[in-house]
Structures are given as structure tokens and as C-alpha cells.
TORLUM-497529 format. One record per residue (C-alpha): x negated, y, z negated; residue in three letters. Coordinates in steps of 0.1 Angstrom, whole numbers. Layout:
// residues N
PT      X      Y      Z  rest
PT      X      Y      Z   Ala
...
// end
This chain:
// residues 541
PT      X      Y      Z  rest
PT  -1355    907   -608   Met
PT  -1331    889   -630   Arg
PT  -1335    886   -668   Thr
PT  -1325    857   -690   Asn
PT  -1295    860   -713   Ile
PT  -1305    859   -750   Arg
PT  -1287    826   -758   Leu
PT  -1296    822   -794   Leu
PT  -1261    814   -805   Leu
PT  -1259    782   -785   Leu
PT  -1292    768   -798   Gly
PT  -1307    738   -778   Ala
PT  -1280    741   -752   Ala
PT  -1294    774   -741   Ala
PT  -1323    760   -722   Ala
PT  -1300    745   -696   Ser
PT  -1281    778   -690   Leu
PT  -1288    800   -660   Pro
PT  -1301    835   -658   Ala
PT  -1278    865   -657   Ala
PT  -1279    898   -640   Ala
PT  -1280    917   -673   Gln
PT  -1288    907   -709   Pro
PT  -1261    901   -735   Val
PT  -1267    896   -772   Asp
PT  -1253    863   -783   Leu
PT  -1274    859   -814   Ser
PT  -1258    847   -847   Pro
PT  -1249    875   -871   Val
PT  -1249    865   -908   Pro
PT  -1224    879   -933   Phe
PT  -1240    907   -952   Gln
PT  -1215    924   -974   Ala
PT  -1228    955   -993   Ala
PT  -1207    975  -1018   Pro
PT  -1185   1001  -1000   Ser
PT  -1195   1037  -1002   Ala
PT  -1159   1047  -1002   Leu
PT  -1135   1051  -1032   Pro
PT  -1108   1026  -1039   Glu
PT  -1077   1033  -1019   Gly
PT  -1094   1055   -993   Trp
PT  -1073   1039   -966   Gln
PT  -1041   1054   -980   His
PT  -1050   1088   -968   Gly
PT  -1045   1100   -932   Ala
PT  -1066   1089   -903   Phe
PT  -1077   1109   -872   Met
PT  -1077   1090   -839   Glu
PT  -1107   1103   -819   Ile
PT  -1116   1097   -783   Phe
PT  -1153   1103   -786   Val
PT  -1157   1111   -749   Arg
PT  -1133   1140   -754   Ala
PT  -1142   1153   -789   Tyr
PT  -1176   1172   -788   Gln
PT  -1205   1171   -764   Asp
PT  -1239   1177   -781   Ser
PT  -1262   1176   -750   Asp
PT  -1244   1196   -723   Gly
PT  -1236   1166   -700   Asp
PT  -1199   1173   -702   Gly
PT  -1192   1141   -722   Ile
PT  -1185   1139   -759   Gly
PT  -1209   1118   -780   Asp
PT  -1216   1105   -815   Leu
PT  -1239   1133   -823   Lys
PT  -1212   1158   -814   Gly
PT  -1186   1140   -836   Leu
PT  -1211   1140   -865   Thr
PT  -1214   1178   -861   Arg
PT  -1177   1181   -866   Arg
PT  -1173   1160   -898   Leu
PT  -1171   1191   -920   Asp
PT  -1141   1203   -900   Tyr
PT  -1124   1169   -905   Leu
PT  -1133   1168   -942   Lys
PT  -1119   1203   -946   Asp
PT  -1087   1193   -928   Leu
PT  -1082   1165   -953   Gly
PT  -1085   1133   -932   Val
PT  -1097   1102   -951   Ser
PT  -1105   1080   -921   Gly
PT  -1115   1081   -885   Leu
PT  -1103   1057   -858   Trp
PT  -1127   1057   -829   Leu
PT  -1114   1046   -796   Met
PT  -1139   1021   -781   Pro
PT  -1175   1032   -783   Ile
PT  -1193   1001   -769   Gln
PT  -1209    999   -735   Ala
PT  -1180    995   -710   Asn
PT  -1172    989   -674   Gly
PT  -1145   1016   -670   Asp
PT  -1166   1047   -676   Gly
PT  -1138   1064   -694   Asp
PT  -1114   1049   -720   His
PT  -1137   1021   -730   Gly
PT  -1112    993   -732   Tyr
PT  -1131    972   -706   Ala
PT  -1160    962   -728   Thr
PT  -1193    952   -711   Arg
PT  -1214    947   -742   Glu
PT  -1199    942   -777   Tyr
PT  -1230    950   -797   Arg
PT  -1243    983   -782   Ser
PT  -1231   1019   -779   Val
PT  -1221   1032   -745   Ala
PT  -1252   1051   -733   Pro
PT  -1233   1083   -727   Glu
PT  -1222   1082   -764   Tyr
PT  -1257   1077   -778   Gly
PT  -1275   1050   -796   Thr
PT  -1271   1026   -825   Leu
PT  -1292   1051   -845   Ala
PT  -1266   1077   -838   Asp
PT  -1239   1054   -849   Phe
PT  -1257   1047   -882   Asp
PT  -1262   1084   -887   Ala
PT  -1224   1090   -882   Leu
PT  -1215   1063   -907   Ile
PT  -1239   1078   -933   Arg
PT  -1226   1113   -928   Ala
PT  -1190   1103   -929   Ala
PT  -1194   1083   -961   His
PT  -1212   1112   -977   Ala
PT  -1180   1132   -972   Arg
PT  -1157   1104   -984   Gly
PT  -1145   1096   -949   Ile
PT  -1142   1060   -936   Gly
PT  -1148   1050   -900   Val
PT  -1129   1022   -882   Val
PT  -1132   1015   -845   Met
PT  -1114    997   -817   Asp
PT  -1123    961   -811   Tyr
PT  -1111    946   -778   Val
PT  -1110    909   -783   Ile
PT  -1085    898   -757   Asn
PT  -1105    906   -726   His
PT  -1138    920   -714   Ser
PT  -1148    941   -684   Ala
PT  -1152    922   -652   Ala
PT  -1188    936   -653   Gln
PT  -1195    917   -685   His
PT  -1226    894   -678   Pro
PT  -1207    863   -689   Leu
PT  -1178    869   -666   Phe
PT  -1203    875   -638   Thr
PT  -1218    841   -645   Glu
PT  -1184    824   -649   Ala
PT  -1172    837   -615   Ala
PT  -1201    821   -597   Lys
PT  -1184    787   -596   Gly
PT  -1165    760   -614   Lys
PT  -1197    743   -626   Asp
PT  -1211    773   -643   Asn
PT  -1218    768   -680   Pro
PT  -1200    800   -689   Trp
PT  -1168    791   -670   Arg
PT  -1147    781   -700   Asp
PT  -1154    814   -717   Trp
PT  -1126    828   -695   Tyr
PT  -1092    815   -683   Val
PT  -1092    799   -649   Trp
PT  -1068    778   -626   Arg
PT  -1074    760   -594   Asp
PT  -1040    770   -579   Thr
PT  -1018    801   -584   Ala
PT   -993    792   -611   Pro
PT   -957    801   -603   Pro
PT   -933    823   -623   Gly
PT   -958    847   -639   Trp
PT   -948    884   -642   Asp
PT   -964    907   -668   Ile
PT   -950    942   -666   Trp
PT   -944    938   -629   Gly
PT   -978    923   -621   Asn
PT   -989    888   -612   Tyr
PT  -1017    883   -637   Pro
PT  -1037    856   -618   Trp
PT  -1065    869   -595   Tyr
PT  -1084    852   -567   Asp
PT  -1121    856   -576   Ala
PT  -1131    849   -540   Ala
PT  -1116    883   -530   Thr
PT  -1135    902   -558   Lys
PT  -1103    919   -570   Pro
PT  -1122    937   -597   Trp
PT  -1135    961   -570   Leu
PT  -1099    971   -561   Phe
PT  -1093   1008   -569   Lys
PT  -1055   1008   -568   Gly
PT  -1027    996   -591   Glu
PT  -1027    958   -599   Pro
PT   -991    956   -585   Lys
PT  -1004    966   -551   Asp
PT  -1027    936   -548   Leu
PT  -1015    908   -525   Pro
PT  -1004    876   -542   His
PT  -1034    851   -541   Pro
PT  -1014    827   -520   Gly
PT  -1014    789   -516   Ala
PT  -1050    786   -504   Asn
PT  -1066    803   -534   Ala
PT  -1085    778   -555   Thr
PT  -1105    800   -579   Asp
PT  -1081    822   -600   Leu
PT  -1088    840   -633   Tyr
PT  -1063    855   -657   Phe
PT  -1061    891   -666   Gly
PT  -1032    904   -688   Thr
PT  -1042    940   -681   Phe
PT  -1053    936   -645   Gly
PT  -1082    923   -624   Pro
PT  -1108    946   -640   His
PT  -1103    931   -674   Met
PT  -1104    893   -674   Pro
PT  -1090    875   -705   Asp
PT  -1113    855   -727   Phe
PT  -1105    819   -734   Asn
PT  -1100    822   -771   Leu
PT  -1091    785   -774   Arg
PT  -1128    780   -769   Asn
PT  -1145    779   -804   Pro
PT  -1177    793   -790   Lys
PT  -1158    824   -777   Val
PT  -1142    830   -811   Leu
PT  -1175    825   -829   Asp
PT  -1191    851   -806   Tyr
PT  -1164    877   -815   His
PT  -1165    869   -852   Leu
PT  -1203    875   -851   Ala
PT  -1198    907   -831   Ser
PT  -1173    920   -857   Leu
PT  -1199    913   -884   Arg
PT  -1225    931   -864   Phe
PT  -1208    964   -869   Trp
PT  -1195    956   -904   Leu
PT  -1231    949   -915   Asn
PT  -1240    984   -903   Arg
PT  -1214    999   -926   Gly
PT  -1183   1002   -904   Leu
PT  -1152   1003   -926   Asp
PT  -1128    983   -905   Gly
PT  -1111    979   -871   Tyr
PT  -1081    987   -850   Arg
PT  -1076    954   -832   Leu
PT  -1064    959   -797   Asp
PT  -1036    939   -780   Ala
PT  -1038    910   -804   Val
PT  -1004    894   -793   Pro
PT  -1019    887   -759   His
PT  -1049    866   -771   Met
PT  -1032    833   -763   Ile
PT  -1008    826   -735   Glu
PT   -991    792   -732   Asn
PT   -971    795   -699   Asp
PT   -953    819   -677   Ala
PT   -924    822   -702   Val
PT   -943    820   -735   His
PT   -972    844   -729   Trp
PT   -965    872   -754   Asn
PT   -969    870   -792   Asp
PT   -974    833   -795   Gln
PT   -978    816   -829   Pro
PT  -1015    809   -819   Glu
PT  -1021    846   -815   Ser
PT  -1007    853   -849   Arg
PT  -1028    826   -865   Ala
PT  -1059    840   -848   Leu
PT  -1051    875   -859   Thr
PT  -1050    863   -895   Lys
PT  -1084    847   -889   Arg
PT  -1098    881   -878   Leu
PT  -1082    899   -907   Gln
PT  -1098    875   -932   Asp
PT  -1132    879   -916   Glu
PT  -1130    917   -918   Ile
PT  -1116    919   -953   Lys
PT  -1142    895   -966   Ala
PT  -1162    928   -967   Tyr
PT  -1153    951   -996   Pro
PT  -1126    978   -990   Arg
PT  -1123    973   -953   Arg
PT  -1092    982   -934   Phe
PT  -1074    965   -905   Val
PT  -1046    978   -883   Val
PT  -1033    960   -852   Cys
PT  -1016    970   -819   Glu
PT   -986    948   -815   Ala
PT   -959    965   -796   Thr
PT   -932    938   -794   Ala
PT   -930    927   -831   Glu
PT   -950    952   -851   Pro
PT   -934    943   -884   Ala
PT   -946    908   -882   Ala
PT   -982    919   -877   Tyr
PT   -979    944   -905   Gly
PT   -973    915   -928   Asp
PT  -1005    905   -948   Pro
PT   -999    870   -936   Ala
PT  -1008    881   -900   Val
PT  -1028    914   -896   Cys
PT  -1019    933   -928   Gly
PT  -1013    965   -909   Gly
PT   -997    974   -876   Ala
PT   -985   1005   -857   Phe
PT   -947   1009   -862   Ala
PT   -937   1010   -825   Phe
PT   -900   1012   -821   Gly
PT   -898   1035   -852   Tyr
PT   -922   1063   -847   Thr
PT   -902   1080   -820   Gln
PT   -876   1090   -846   His
PT   -899   1116   -861   Phe
PT   -897   1137   -829   Val
PT   -860   1128   -822   Lys
PT   -851   1140   -857   Ala
PT   -870   1172   -852   Ala
PT   -851   1177   -820   Arg
PT   -818   1175   -839   Gly
PT   -807   1139   -834   Glu
PT   -788   1129   -866   Ala
PT   -790   1091   -857   Ala
PT   -828   1094   -860   Ser
PT   -826   1112   -893   Val
PT   -807   1082   -906   Gln
PT   -834   1059   -892   Gln
PT   -860   1079   -911   Leu
PT   -840   1074   -943   Ala
PT   -835   1036   -937   Asp
PT   -868   1023   -923   Phe
PT   -890   1021   -954   Tyr
PT   -863   1008   -976   Arg
PT   -873    974   -962   Thr
PT   -905    979   -941   Ala
PT   -939    972   -954   Ser
PT   -960   1002   -966   Pro
PT   -988    986   -945   Thr
PT   -972    999   -913   Met
PT   -990   1027   -895   Ala
PT   -973   1058   -881   Thr
PT   -980   1085   -855   Phe
PT   -962   1110   -833   Val
PT   -986   1106   -803   Ser
PT  -1017   1087   -793   Asn
PT  -1039   1079   -764   His
PT  -1013   1058   -745   Asp
PT   -987   1075   -723   Ile
PT   -961   1049   -730   Phe
PT   -960   1063   -766   Ala
PT   -952   1097   -753   Gly
PT   -970   1129   -743   Leu
PT   -988   1150   -769   Arg
PT   -966   1163   -796   Leu
PT   -967   1198   -782   Trp
PT   -950   1186   -750   Asp
PT   -925   1164   -768   Gln
PT   -911   1194   -787   Val
PT   -916   1218   -757   Asp
PT   -940   1240   -778   Gly
PT   -914   1247   -805   Asp
PT   -936   1253   -836   Leu
PT   -907   1247   -861   Ala
PT   -899   1214   -846   Arg
PT   -936   1205   -844   Tyr
PT   -939   1210   -882   Arg
PT   -907   1190   -889   Leu
PT   -920   1160   -868   Ala
PT   -954   1161   -885   Ala
PT   -940   1164   -921   Ala
PT   -919   1133   -916   Gly
PT   -947   1110   -909   Tyr
PT   -974   1126   -930   Leu
PT   -952   1123   -962   Leu
PT   -935   1090   -957   Gln
PT   -951   1056   -967   Pro
PT   -975   1038   -943   Gly
PT  -1008   1050   -929   Thr
PT  -1005   1081   -908   Pro
PT  -1027   1085   -877   Phe
PT  -1031   1121   -864   Val
PT  -1042   1122   -828   Tyr
PT  -1072   1145   -822   Tyr
PT  -1061   1181   -813   Gly
PT  -1026   1175   -827   Glu
PT  -1034   1195   -858   Glu
PT  -1040   1226   -836   Ile
PT  -1011   1222   -811   Gly
PT  -1032   1209   -782   Gln
PT  -1011   1203   -751   Ala
PT  -1012   1176   -725   Ser
PT  -1029   1183   -692   Val
PT  -1002   1180   -664   Ala
PT  -1010   1166   -630   Gly
PT  -1035   1139   -640   Leu
PT  -1028   1102   -634   Pro
PT  -1020   1075   -660   Gly
PT  -1030   1083   -696   Asp
PT  -1055   1111   -686   Gln
PT  -1031   1139   -695   Pro
PT  -1034   1128   -732   Leu
PT  -1072   1125   -732   Arg
PT  -1086   1159   -724   Ser
PT  -1114   1176   -743   Pro
PT  -1108   1189   -778   Met
PT  -1099   1226   -778   Ser
PT  -1125   1241   -802   Trp
PT  -1125   1277   -790   Thr
PT  -1108   1300   -765   Ala
PT  -1137   1298   -741   Glu
PT  -1123   1296   -705   Pro
PT  -1128   1262   -688   Gly
PT  -1148   1247   -717   Arg
PT  -1129   1254   -749   Ala
PT  -1161   1251   -769   Gly
PT  -1163   1214   -760   Phe
PT  -1195   1215   -740   Thr
PT  -1221   1239   -726   Thr
PT  -1218   1221   -693   Gly
PT  -1189   1211   -671   Thr
PT  -1162   1191   -690   Pro
PT  -1156   1156   -677   Phe
PT  -1118   1165   -675   Arg
PT  -1099   1198   -676   Pro
PT  -1093   1214   -709   Val
PT  -1058   1218   -724   Ala
PT  -1037   1245   -707   Pro
PT  -1030   1262   -740   Asn
PT  -1066   1262   -753   Ala
PT  -1068   1300   -750   Ala
PT  -1043   1304   -779   His
PT  -1042   1270   -796   Phe
PT  -1078   1261   -805   Asn
PT  -1096   1252   -837   Ala
PT  -1113   1285   -841   Ala
PT  -1081   1306   -840   Ser
PT  -1061   1280   -859   Glu
PT  -1084   1277   -889   Thr
PT  -1085   1315   -891   Ala
PT  -1047   1319   -894   Asp
PT  -1032   1310   -928   Pro
PT   -998   1304   -911   His
PT  -1010   1282   -882   Ser
PT  -1002   1246   -874   Leu
PT  -1037   1237   -887   His
PT  -1029   1253   -920   Ala
PT   -996   1233   -922   Phe
PT  -1014   1200   -914   Tyr
PT  -1040   1209   -941   Lys
PT  -1012   1215   -966   Ala
PT   -994   1182   -958   Met
PT  -1027   1163   -960   Leu
PT  -1035   1181   -992   Gly
PT  -1002   1168  -1007   Leu
PT  -1011   1133   -996   Arg
PT  -1046   1135  -1011   Asn
PT  -1036   1151  -1044   Ser
PT  -1004   1132  -1050   Arg
PT  -1009   1094  -1055   Pro
PT   -972   1089  -1053   Ser
PT   -972   1103  -1017   Ile
PT  -1003   1084  -1007   Ala
PT   -992   1050  -1019   Ser
PT   -961   1052  -1040   Gly
PT   -928   1035  -1036   Arg
PT   -900   1048  -1013   Phe
PT   -869   1055  -1033   Glu
PT   -835   1073  -1033   Ala
PT   -837   1080   -996   Ser
PT   -807   1096   -979   Phe
PT   -796   1113   -947   Ala
PT   -769   1139   -949   Asn
PT   -763   1150   -913   Gly
PT   -796   1167   -903   Leu
PT   -811   1166   -938   Val
PT   -835   1139   -949   Leu
PT   -845   1133   -985   Gly
PT   -865   1107  -1002   Phe
PT   -886   1102  -1034   Gln
PT   -921   1087  -1037   Arg
PT   -930   1071  -1070   Arg
PT   -962   1058  -1085   Leu
PT   -963   1051  -1122   Gly
PT   -950   1082  -1139   Ser
PT   -956   1105  -1110   Glu
PT   -925   1112  -1088   Arg
PT   -924   1134  -1057   Ser
PT   -893   1146  -1038   Leu
PT   -894   1154  -1001   Val
PT   -865   1173   -984   Leu
PT   -865   1181   -947   Ile
PT   -837   1201   -930   Asn
PT   -839   1193   -893   Tyr
PT   -810   1215   -885   Gly
PT   -810   1251   -873   Thr
PT   -785   1262   -901   Gln
PT   -790   1264   -939   Pro
PT   -779   1233   -957   Ala
PT   -768   1226   -993   Met
PT   -774   1190  -1005   Val
PT   -770   1171  -1037   Arg
PT   -801   1151  -1046   Ile
PT   -794   1115  -1056   Pro
PT   -816   1096  -1081   Gly
PT   -822   1125  -1105   Leu
PT   -817   1120  -1142   Gly
PT   -800   1145  -1164   Ser
PT   -833   1155  -1179   Gly
PT   -853   1157  -1147   Asp
PT   -867   1190  -1136   Arg
PT   -881   1201  -1103   Leu
PT   -913   1219  -1098   Gly
PT   -922   1234  -1064   Ala
PT   -952   1218  -1046   Leu
PT   -945   1230  -1010   Tyr
PT   -940   1258  -1003   Pro
PT   -960   1266  -1035   Ala
PT   -940   1297  -1043   Arg
PT   -906   1282  -1036   Ala
PT   -879   1286  -1063   Glu
PT   -872   1253  -1079   Ala
PT   -835   1246  -1084   Pro
PT   -822   1241  -1119   Ala
PT   -798   1212  -1111   Gly
PT   -795   1185  -1086   Asp
PT   -782   1207  -1058   Thr
PT   -807   1223  -1034   Val
PT   -802   1249  -1006   Thr
PT   -825   1244   -977   Leu
PT   -834   1269   -951   Gly
PT   -830   1261   -914   Pro
PT   -857   1238   -901   Gln
PT   -875   1237   -934   Ser
PT   -896   1214   -955   Ile
PT   -896   1214   -993   Gln
PT   -916   1191  -1016   Val
PT   -911   1190  -1054   Phe
PT   -927   1173  -1084   Asp
PT   -900   1156  -1105   Ile
PT   -908   1161  -1141   Arg
// end
């Protein structure tokens, strides 16, 4: 039996629209801004990126959920994170990563309920932690009820919610794939790689566009009704207390032709519209994924925050002893906006394996890479498990090596993630690098991350101060952070030999007081000797 779509958004026109296989909420959502529960400037702390499916299972089904995450908030608070970025939690069609959204206003059943979401928000706010989540506006799942309707034929009332052509347009190539798919062949059922699908051919007359493949058809965001639906869906979660969004793949929202398809002016204007909608709510945060021109999207005139792709790899390269990358770390924030977001690994394989694998398990290099991005300007995003040295899982396809269950304990095969069977193998080093053992060791990676986040949380100059007097001297990086009268000096020796450096930007009356390590001897003048592969942070008095 088929049920009617709830078509409240379209008013009188709804009566003429057909039934759909599944309901979808299209009701209007009014703006309801309440005062933020978070302190001013909360977003200048560090975020933790969390794949809910992989974080903590609360019911033994082998899949992480919102209740499990809520149980772990005290751990996150103790570590020192100020915000959480949740990978997609809405009902989805992929049954894994969540970027193929099937319903924008509900929680994926395996993750819990809206009541569980509300409880998470309340509990996080009680601990001073903000929560943002992914919003995938460019495309839906092919299983989305409105795409199911649109694919029924050219006269379907939902047709123009997606992008269609009557013939296969020539010249298109997006990352080696032809992005137009023949609906008559039901390519969304294809289990292989998009590049392995045959070209639709000259006889195809019913083609839809999918930037990221046949399973995720692109919305027609030139259609005002589609944009209104997404703006209402953004408000749906903001009204429930969500603290902002990571906006996925925004440069791909509008394509003009086979040449001008990436990062078009229309996409930038639309991104600004989304930013304005979100920040109309008090103390909300927005960060965008824009791989081609991230600096443009970091500008408040576009998104107001963006991941610094093209820069972030230098944290690891410097830690591996590449002097050119040390120079990049000294140069970047001389001109870059402090609204840029940094990381050393995330959920996408194109950004690299987990940090453990990037430094081949070398703990000294691990700490050097982490210190660089946690103490520089911008908003740092720690990937879940990074703070305990969690490794990638070799031998899995695609991005799966990066998305294994969190290593909570040394329990064989489960790592404290579930009482059942994990949906994916646990990390190969979970026996020794897990939250239980790391939190018990005062010299662990976890203790180091806690110290770095402690500096960021206790020193306003490190959280949001200016970037000054930066220098690279071979494999030594130095920079100051200044906010008002508070000044912090950060020195990192990436080399394997001791180094003596003269510190620029110190006045004759300035004195240094050790902040990290806390018992370090502060130099009397402007020359400092750094141990091999070491980090030192000073208060400039």
C-alpha cells in the first residue's frame, strides 16, 4: 500500500501531486532562534570529527549510535574538545557513511531517534560542547522518495527537483567518470565503480546528473522550491539546538556546462545564502568542504570557514623532516584567514590515511604533526581515535580503512566498542593503543593531546590570537600568537638533532615563562636551544 507524501510546503498545489512509496517531510519550518547555551567564542576551540556508526554502540547491534556517543561525552570533555562534528546522521540510502541522504529531517534508525538527538544536544551543552553536523545539500540518495517520483517520467511533478537531460551531453568528465546516467537502466542498482558503467549512448532519452555517481543524484538547486526545502531542513535541526553545520561539497551545487562545472559563481553565492541562514541563529558555526579553492570559501563573503586543503599536508611533511614544509607552516597564516580549518587526517582517503600510518607509528613525529595544527590559527579538527594513536585497517576498500570502530579498550575483536560483533574490523593496534590504556598513562599520546588542547583552552592568544613573528630556520618552526596583552611563543624542532635559534620579535624587556613542558627552563635572552623533535611553548611577559 502506498502512502501520500506530506506536501505541506507546496500548499494548494499539493492536491495534484502523486503518491510516493515513502513519506517525506516537506512541511515549512519557521525560524525559531533561542539564546545559545554555549559561551562566546566556543568555536575557537578544537573539534572532534566523529563517525557515529564507529564511535560507541549502546545496544549490542555492532553499530555505533547517538546514545553511545552521549555516554562518551565526559571522555571528550576531559580531553578538552569544544565542539563535535558529526558525519551525517540522517536516514540514508548507503547504510554506512551517510552521505546519500534519504530523509533530511529524521535520524537514521540504526543511530536512534530524534529524542536521542535532543538528549545528546542537552548533554553536550551541559558540558560546554557544541555540536555541528554534516548537511549534504548537493545531492540525495537515489532512494529519496522525491527522486523515486522524478524518475517515473518527464511529466512527473517532482521532475525539476533534480537535473535531467533528454540526450547524453558530450564532453563531460568528472574525476574520470561520465556523470550523466540513463534512468531507464536503473544505474543506482549498480554495485561497481561509476567508471565501469557503460556510456548511456545515443538512444538514451532519460538522463539524470550525479556528480558523485549514480547512487547520489544531484538536486536542481536552481529551482527555488528545492532551495526552500533545504533552508527549512537546516532550520529544522537548528531549532532543536544544533550549533551549526559542515556543508558538504558546496562547490558542486551548480554546474553550467561540461567545462564550467566546478566552483561556479552561482555556487559561491548560494553558499553565502546558506551561511546567512545558519548564522541568523546566535553563536552558530559553519565550515565548508571546498577542495579546489578553499581560501575563497573561508572568506566571510562566501562560507566564512573552510578546510585548508592544499595546506594541511605540510603538518605531516614537516614532521617527517621536509624543510620546505616547515617554511610553508611559517608562511601560510601570514596571509590566510583565521577562519580556515585544519586537520591531519579525516574520513576521506584522498586526504591521507590515519596519522598513525602517515608517520609509520613514529610517536615523536606524531606529536610534532599534532602540535603544528593544534597551536596554529584556524579551527583544528581532530579525527576520532587520533588522540590515542588509532591506526587504519589495511585491506578494506575505499575509505573504509579510516572508518573503523573506536578503540576504547584492549578487548580482542571488539575494542570496547560493542558487546556484539562490530560492523567493521577494529584497528590492528587496538591492543596497545586504546582509550583505557592511553588515559592511564601520563606520557601517552592522549596526555599530549590533552596538554595541547589545554593550552588552546586556557590561552586566548592561542585560541584566537594573531599570528606574528613566524620564522622557519631549517627544521625549526617558530611563531607568536597575540591577543590583547597576552603573547604566546611556539617553537617546534622537527629535526633529529638539537637546534639553537634566535627568536625574532622579542623586545629587550620581554621575558619567557615556560608553558609546555611546564618544567622547562626558560631562556634568559632571545636565544633558545631546542632538543631534537621537541615542542616548547612560552608565555612572553
